[in-house]
DRENGUPA-955000 format. One record per residue (C-alpha): x, y, z; residue in three letters. Coordinates in steps of 0.1 Angstrom, whole numbers, padded with zeros to 4 digits, always signed. Layout:
BEGIN
XYZALA/...
END
This chain:
BEGIN
+0000+0000+0000UNK/+0015+0034-0009UNK/+0022+0056+0021UNK/+0027+0087-0002UNK/+0001+0100-0026UNK/+0029+0105-0051UNK/+0028+0067-0056UNK/-0006+0072-0073UNK/+0001+0103-0093UNK/+0006+0085-0126UNK/-0028+0068-0123UNK/-0047+0099-0111UNK/-0045+0131-0133UNK/-0062+0153-0108UNK/-0040+0141-0079UNK/-0010+0147-0101UNK/-0021+0182-0109UNK/-0027+0189-0072UNK/+0008+0177-0063UNK/+0024+0197-0091UNK/+0006+0229-0079UNK/+0023+0226-0045UNK/+0056+0216-0059UNK/+0057+0247-0082UNK/+0046+0271-0055UNK/+0030+0297-0078UNK/+0022+0333-0069UNK/-0014+0334-0081UNK/-0034+0364-0091UNK/-0066+0344-0091UNK/-0090+0333-0064UNK/-0090+0320-0037UNK/-0082+0351-0018UNK/-0058+0334+0007UNK/-0033+0331-0022UNK/-0019+0300-0005UNK/-0006+0319+0025UNK/-0010+0300+0057UNK/+0001+0328+0080UNK/-0032+0347+0077UNK/-0059+0323+0091UNK/-0037+0293+0096UNK/-0035+0258+0081UNK/-0073+0257+0077UNK/-0066+0267+0041UNK/-0038+0242+0036UNK/-0043+0221+0005UNK/-0070+0244-0009UNK/-0063+0245-0046UNK/-0090+0256-0071UNK/-0098+0237-0103UNK/-0096+0268-0124UNK/-0061+0283-0124UNK/-0050+0256-0100UNK/-0054+0220-0111UNK/-0059+0232-0146UNK/-0056+0265-0165UNK/-0084+0290-0163UNK/-0095+0277-0197UNK/-0093+0241-0186UNK/-0068+0235-0214UNK/-0052+0204-0198UNK/-0085+0185-0195UNK/-0075+0168-0163UNK/-0110+0167-0149UNK/-0125+0152-0181UNK/-0097+0126-0180UNK/-0103+0117-0144UNK/-0140+0113-0149UNK/-0134+0091-0179UNK/-0112+0068-0158UNK/-0138+0066-0131UNK/-0165+0057-0157UNK/-0143+0029-0170UNK/-0137+0015-0136UNK/-0174+0014-0127UNK/-0185+0003-0161UNK/-0205+0035-0169UNK/-0209+0055-0201UNK/-0207+0088-0182UNK/-0192+0099-0149UNK/-0193+0134-0132UNK/-0175+0143-0101UNK/-0194+0164-0074UNK/-0179+0187-0048UNK/-0214+0191-0033UNK/-0217+0155-0021UNK/-0245+0131-0030UNK/-0269+0159-0022UNK/-0258+0178-0053UNK/-0256+0146-0073UNK/-0291+0135-0065UNK/-0306+0169-0074UNK/-0287+0169-0107UNK/-0301+0135-0115UNK/-0337+0146-0107UNK/-0334+0174-0132UNK/-0324+0149-0159UNK/-0353+0125-0155UNK/-0384+0143-0167UNK/-0405+0174-0170UNK/-0424+0193-0143UNK/-0455+0172-0134UNK/-0440+0139-0144UNK/-0444+0111-0119UNK/-0415+0090-0106UNK/-0417+0059-0084UNK/-0396+0066-0053UNK/-0387+0045-0023UNK/-0394+0059+0011UNK/-0358+0052+0022UNK/-0343+0081+0003UNK/-0325+0110+0018UNK/-0340+0145+0019UNK/-0316+0155-0009UNK/-0335+0135-0034UNK/-0368+0148-0022UNK/-0356+0183-0026UNK/-0343+0173-0061UNK/-0379+0164-0068UNK/-0390+0199-0056UNK/-0364+0215-0079UNK/-0374+0194-0109UNK/-0411+0195-0103UNK/-0414+0157-0103UNK/-0442+0141-0084UNK/-0434+0110-0063UNK/-0454+0078-0061UNK/-0440+0063-0029UNK/-0431+0027-0024UNK/-0422+0014+0011UNK/-0395-0010+0020UNK/-0402-0043+0038UNK/-0395-0039+0075UNK/-0379-0067+0095UNK/-0403-0073+0125UNK/-0374-0086+0146UNK/-0354-0054+0143UNK/-0379-0027+0131UNK/-0353-0018+0104UNK/-0359-0016+0067UNK/-0351-0043+0042UNK/-0351-0037+0005UNK/-0379-0024-0015UNK/-0396-0055-0030UNK/-0395-0056-0069UNK/-0430-0070-0069UNK/-0443-0038-0051UNK/-0425-0016-0076UNK/-0441-0037-0104UNK/-0475-0032-0089UNK/-0470+0006-0086UNK/-0457+0009-0122UNK/-0488-0010-0134UNK/-0510+0014-0116UNK/-0490+0044-0129UNK/-0478+0036-0164UNK/-0470+0073-0169UNK/-0441+0071-0145UNK/-0408+0080-0161UNK/-0383+0065-0136UNK/-0378+0044-0105UNK/-0356+0058-0077UNK/-0344+0038-0047UNK/-0319+0041-0019UNK/-0297+0010-0016UNK/-0280+0000+0006UNK/-0301+0016+0034UNK/-0286+0038+0060UNK/-0284+0009+0084UNK/-0266-0013+0058UNK/-0294-0036+0046UNK/-0291-0045+0009UNK/-0321-0050-0014UNK/-0327-0068-0047UNK/-0312-0041-0071UNK/-0311-0066-0100UNK/-0348-0074-0095UNK/-0357-0037-0094UNK/-0337-0030-0125UNK/-0355-0058-0143UNK/-0389-0045-0133UNK/-0380-0009-0143UNK/-0366-0020-0177UNK/-0396-0041-0185UNK/-0416-0009-0180UNK/-0392+0010-0202UNK/-0378+0034-0175UNK/-0345+0038-0159UNK/-0336+0026-0124UNK/-0317+0053-0104UNK/-0299+0041-0072UNK/-0288+0064-0044UNK/-0259+0043-0033UNK/-0243+0070-0012UNK/-0231+0044+0013UNK/-0217+0019-0012UNK/-0187+0033-0030UNK/-0168+0002-0019UNK/-0193-0023-0033UNK/-0181-0044-0062UNK/-0144-0042-0053UNK/-0139-0073-0032UNK/-0155-0108-0036UNK/-0170-0106+0000UNK/-0188-0074-0007UNK/-0220-0070-0027UNK/-0218-0061-0064UNK/-0224-0024-0071UNK/-0256-0012-0086UNK/-0243-0007-0122UNK/-0231-0043-0122UNK/-0267-0053-0112UNK/-0284-0034-0140UNK/-0290+0001-0126UNK/-0290+0030-0151UNK/-0278+0058-0128UNK/-0258+0055-0095UNK/-0250+0082-0071UNK/-0223+0074-0046UNK/-0203+0093-0020UNK/-0165+0089-0022UNK/-0162+0105+0012UNK/-0184+0080+0031UNK/-0165+0048+0026UNK/-0134+0057+0005UNK/-0105+0080+0015UNK/-0118+0112-0001UNK/-0125+0147+0012UNK/-0159+0155+0027UNK/-0184+0165-0001UNK/-0167+0142-0026UNK/-0193+0122-0047UNK/-0198+0107-0081UNK/-0227+0104-0106UNK/-0223+0073-0128UNK/-0247+0066-0156UNK/-0254+0042-0185UNK/-0271+0063-0211UNK/-0294+0038-0229UNK/-0324+0051-0209UNK/-0310+0084-0196UNK/-0302+0114-0217UNK/-0265+0121-0212UNK/-0268+0158-0223UNK/-0296+0164-0198UNK/-0277+0147-0170UNK/-0246+0169-0178UNK/-0269+0200-0178UNK/-0284+0190-0145UNK/-0249+0186-0130UNK/-0238+0220-0143UNK/-0270+0237-0133UNK/-0267+0227-0096UNK/-0229+0227-0092UNK/-0207+0255-0079UNK/-0187+0274-0105UNK/-0158+0274-0081UNK/-0152+0237-0074UNK/-0127+0228-0048UNK/-0097+0212-0065UNK/-0087+0193-0034UNK/-0121+0176-0033UNK/-0119+0167-0070UNK/-0083+0154-0066UNK/-0093+0133-0036UNK/-0120+0116-0057UNK/-0095+0108-0084UNK/-0070+0096-0058UNK/-0096+0074-0041UNK/-0106+0059-0075UNK/-0070+0052-0084UNK/-0064+0035-0050UNK/-0095+0014-0053UNK/-0086+0004-0088UNK/-0051-0006-0080UNK/-0053-0019-0044UNK/-0090-0020-0035UNK/-0093-0058-0031UNK/-0061-0061-0011UNK/-0070-0032+0012UNK/-0106-0042+0017UNK/-0099-0079+0025UNK/-0084-0074+0060UNK/-0110-0048+0070UNK/-0138-0071+0060UNK/-0123-0099+0081UNK/-0117-0076+0111UNK/-0153-0064+0109UNK/-0165-0100+0108UNK/-0145-0107+0140UNK/-0160-0076+0156UNK/-0195-0087+0146UNK/-0190-0121+0161UNK/-0177-0106+0194UNK/-0207-0082+0196UNK/-0231-0110+0189UNK/-0219-0129+0220UNK/-0231-0101+0243UNK/-0264-0112+0259UNK/-0294-0094+0244UNK/-0273-0075+0218UNK/-0283-0079+0182UNK/-0261-0071+0153UNK/-0273-0070+0117UNK/-0255-0097+0096UNK/-0260-0120+0067UNK/-0258-0119+0029UNK/-0282-0089+0026UNK/-0261-0066+0049UNK/-0231-0045+0040UNK/-0202-0063+0057UNK/-0186-0029+0065UNK/-0216-0015+0084UNK/-0219-0023+0121UNK/-0255-0018+0131UNK/-0261-0028+0167UNK/-0295-0031+0183UNK/-0297-0024+0220UNK/-0334-0031+0230UNK/-0326-0066+0242UNK/-0300-0053+0266UNK/-0320-0024+0281UNK/-0290-0002+0276UNK/-0296+0034+0263UNK/-0278+0041+0231UNK/-0274+0078+0240UNK/-0255+0068+0271UNK/-0234+0043+0252UNK/-0226+0071+0227UNK/-0213+0093+0255UNK/-0189+0065+0265UNK/-0178+0061+0229UNK/-0172+0099+0225UNK/-0153+0100+0258UNK/-0130+0073+0244UNK/-0125+0092+0211UNK/-0147+0068+0191UNK/-0176+0088+0176UNK/-0201+0067+0156UNK/-0223+0076+0127UNK/-0255+0073+0146UNK/-0268+0066+0181UNK/-0303+0067+0195UNK/-0319+0048+0224UNK/-0321+0014+0206UNK/-0295+0017+0179UNK/-0258+0024+0173UNK/-0244+0025+0138UNK/-0207+0025+0131UNK/-0192+0030+0096UNK/-0161+0009+0087UNK/-0140+0017+0057UNK/-0107+0006+0042UNK/-0090+0031+0064UNK/-0098+0011+0095UNK/-0076-0015+0111UNK/-0079-0045+0134UNK/-0068-0022+0162UNK/-0095+0005+0156UNK/-0122-0021+0154UNK/-0110-0038+0185UNK/-0110-0005+0204UNK/-0146+0003+0192UNK/-0158-0032+0202UNK/-0142-0032+0236UNK/-0157+0002+0246UNK/-0191-0007+0231UNK/-0193-0040+0250UNK/-0182-0025+0283UNK/-0207+0004+0279UNK/-0236-0019+0272UNK/-0228-0039+0303UNK/-0225-0007+0323UNK/-0260+0005+0313UNK/-0277-0028+0311UNK/-0314-0027+0322UNK/-0347-0042+0315UNK/-0352-0053+0278UNK/-0375-0032+0257UNK/-0399-0040+0229UNK/-0386-0035+0194UNK/-0394+0000+0181UNK/-0381+0009+0146UNK/-0370+0043+0135UNK/-0398+0068+0129UNK/-0390+0071+0092UNK/-0401+0036+0085UNK/-0432+0036+0107UNK/-0454+0062+0090UNK/-0474+0059+0058UNK/-0473+0092+0039UNK/-0505+0108+0027UNK/-0497+0130-0004UNK/-0521+0158-0010UNK/-0501+0184-0031UNK/-0471+0180-0054UNK/-0439+0186-0033UNK/-0429+0217-0054UNK/-0464+0233-0050UNK/-0463+0228-0013UNK/-0427+0239-0009UNK/-0432+0273-0026UNK/-0468+0278-0014UNK/-0479+0305+0011UNK/-0476+0289+0045UNK/-0485+0295+0081UNK/-0468+0284+0114UNK/-0492+0268+0138UNK/-0489+0248+0170UNK/-0481+0212+0160UNK/-0512+0197+0175UNK/-0533+0221+0154UNK/-0513+0212+0123UNK/-0529+0177+0122UNK/-0550+0175+0091UNK/-0533+0203+0073UNK/-0508+0200+0044UNK/-0471+0201+0055UNK/-0451+0229+0039UNK/-0417+0218+0051UNK/-0395+0187+0054UNK/-0392+0171+0088UNK/-0369+0142+0094UNK/-0351+0125+0123UNK/-0313+0129+0116UNK/-0296+0107+0110UNK/-0306+0092+0086UNK/-0325+0122+0072UNK/-0353+0102+0057UNK/-0385+0123+0059UNK/-0414+0115+0082UNK/-0432+0145+0068UNK/-0425+0160+0034UNK/-0439+0191+0016UNK/-0473+0183+0002UNK/-0482+0155+0027UNK/-0509+0156+0052UNK/-0498+0160+0088UNK/-0512+0130+0107UNK/-0514+0123+0144UNK/-0493+0092+0137UNK/-0465+0111+0120UNK/-0464+0137+0148UNK/-0463+0110+0175UNK/-0434+0092+0158UNK/-0415+0125+0155UNK/-0420+0133+0191UNK/-0410+0098+0202UNK/-0378+0101+0181UNK/-0370+0134+0197UNK/-0377+0121+0232UNK/-0353+0092+0226UNK/-0325+0116+0218UNK/-0327+0118+0180UNK/-0322+0153+0165UNK/-0352+0166+0144UNK/-0337+0181+0113UNK/-0347+0205+0085UNK/-0379+0217+0103UNK/-0381+0254+0110UNK/-0388+0245+0146UNK/-0368+0214+0156UNK/-0385+0213+0190UNK/-0417+0203+0172UNK/-0437+0229+0191UNK/-0449+0243+0158UNK/-0450+0232+0122UNK/-0453+0250+0089UNK/-0484+0242+0069UNK/-0497+0253+0036UNK/-0522+0281+0039UNK/-0557+0268+0037UNK/-0565+0290+0008UNK/-0537+0275-0012UNK/-0547+0239-0003UNK/-0583+0247-0013UNK/-0573+0262-0046UNK/-0551+0233-0054UNK/-0578+0208-0046UNK/-0605+0225-0066UNK/
END
């Protein structure tokens, strides 16, 4: 394994350009305004090189970004790849703009992140929701059943695409090949938000990635499970069922015009590392995670997601059988310098990547086991996350509700009204209420329960849930007439 990024530079044109910029030490008369001086605000700006007049000329004459994206497309077996410095959020919104016209319907799994929902708002697309199966033993989502998607497509033959999130936030993996077959029989593309699966397909013990399974468009976050900067993501597409020009236009319409070169270079470097050493690097981490999973499973009452339909590098631990409180367990982990991706009363989620080691996983497991024993109590009934417990009741198109005149009312009085905002427990950021949906007592109860168990309520104007924004009655009445 290379210990110096220079070992990858011949395989990664953007990384090579980033290294050359530092080696040549220019005196730039371009942005950014720190001019590569670290004595002004400190090393917080270290490594910040722009794409324009940095990695490339202001006219992009060297074409290093185009070359890097082409290499990524070849690696993943795509016709088109675009890098994003705005994370999977930007990528999802760009894809939404490429799928249809305002008013078109798309079949959407209710496991998708808020970024895709806001992409639907931007594009004016109208979702027809499909729900994942939920495991009664854990309360957590499984995949979206292909048969359910087929049923919905038969009921809505006008739908122009199918959009799913896979793997789920907790690491469960669905039948992407079956979903692709259903979508293609209907003549529409399958779009997969695979933000958590940049490592899939690069080791025999990992699931195949979504393009290998027949998906048409995949969005994945290089920064989540690969060694890339935060906000690093990729859009990968096969263009038989997706208009490449519209996808390019969607990316450009929603991207910054001043992309961070360091983020772009890190995507390229991570791709080159994955291509050259991915299987060798992933193997020991997969094995170390397997050992950690076995050790955790030996703890009385502790359940750990496992099996062929679970990402081997996602440690999702269920605490209800131990009586321990996940918020207290998280405090112990933080005190030990071991922050985890998510923690709530009944659940702890730890993300493992090829940057982990046997030692890091052993440290996590040791503290987690000790903390569970420290806070052990009476076992609790299984209660799944709120995002998977509520059936949405669409009333208005998301775009209509999002931009409509709204009122702020006490949350109890909001029941029966049309929601004008997105309200989601975070993580994972999957909406319980979305713009255009009826506020129900069940949704409100689930949100309150999530907040009481220590989960942050995100995106709402009032995260305390004392009030909610609802569409003004006059707007709702006019839209329904």
